[in-house]
N, C-alpha and C positions, 0 to 999 in steps of 0.2 A: 656432780655431775649427783639429777634430782632418779631418786628409784620411788619405783611407786609400783606397791604391791593391791592385786586384787585376787578376793576369792575364787574358787571356781568349785562346784560338787565335784564331777568327774571329767574327765577328755574330752568330752564331747563342748561340755559347757566352755573348758582352754579355748577352745575349737575356734567359739562361735564369741567369741569376747576378742580372741585374737586378730579375726577378719575384719575391721571395721579401726583396728591402730596400724593395720597391716599397711592396707586404705590410702593411712596419711603418712603414711612417709618414711616408717619405718622398719627397721629389717632383724630375721630371725636370727637369733644370734643361740640359740640353745634350745631343747624342743624334747619331752620326753612323756613317760605317761602319766606325771604328778607337776609337770611345768614346763613352760616355757618364757621364755627372755628372748624382751625388745627392745633393738635401740634405736635410735634416732640421735645420728652426729648433727653440732651447733656448727659452723664455720663463719658464721656472726655477716654483719653489713657489707653485699658488694662494692653498698660504697662506699661504704667504711676504708676499707679491702684495694678498690680504686686511688682514692686522696691518700693513704699512705704510702703506694706505689709512685704517682706524681710525684710527690717531697723528696721522698729518696730516689729516684731518681732525675727530679728535675729541681732538689731543693740547694740545690749546691750556690753560692756567692759565685764563684767559679760563673755560673750559670751566667748569669747576667755581665762579662767581662766585656765586649763590646760598646755596652751602655757608658758614656764616658762621667758620668753623675759614678756608680758603681768604677770603674777604670780605675779614676784618682784617687778613691779609697785603698783600691786591692791591690793599688801598689804605695800609697802612703801607708798602711799599715798592714801589721801580716796576719792577715784571713783566713789562711790558712789552717793553724792551728783550732782556731771557731769555727772552721767548716767540717774538719775533721769531727770534730767535740757533738756538732748540730749531727750531723749523719749515724753518728754509733747512738744516737740516744732516738734516733725515728728507729729505723732497723732496732732497737732494745726493743723500742712503745709498739713494734711492728709485731715481734715476738712475741711480745707477754698478752697481744692483742690474739693473735691464733693460740696461742697455748690455754689466753680464760676463756673463748668459746669451748674447744673439742676436750677441754677437764673439768670446769663448772655450769654451761651450758646444753651439757647431752642428756639428755634423758633417756631414762632403761625402764621400762614396765616388765615388770615381776609375773604374773598368772601361774597359780602354784593351787594344791589340793590341799596342800598340809594345811593345819592349824599351831603350829609348833615349830621352833626353830632348835636348834643342834640340842641346847641350855634343856629343853622343855620349858619356855614361857611362851606364852602364846602371841601370838605376830598379828602385828596392829595392823586391818588391813584400809587404803584407801576406799572410799566410796564411788563403786560403779557410776550414778547421775552428776559426779562431778569430773569427772572422766578427761570431754572435750576439757574444760579447761585447764585439767593440767594440761596435758599434751598438748596445748596450742603454742 
């Protein structure tokens, strides 16, 4: 999860910084007088989702049961065990892809007026000029 921290001087500047970010598909999670938290979830590419779903639904060896070559292979060798392993691997890979996109590629923007964290250490702010590159 990418965390982008922006500094503001007052509540009005927080709102001014948040408006263009909200237009880019971010949602407001929390808002206070001294901070605002915006979040944008990443679900991944629709093409990859479609490919995974097609492979899971139609990737079985037994889908080709009516073709003569595959029918003789299926009857000659016990492909049921291998077919189950392939289906489990595809499902685990698809689940991993979804979790990776949801938890690793989600972007969070914190706009705050505070300059120190809880321990009293100074907060390192991101540059507002690089914001377009960070939230794309």
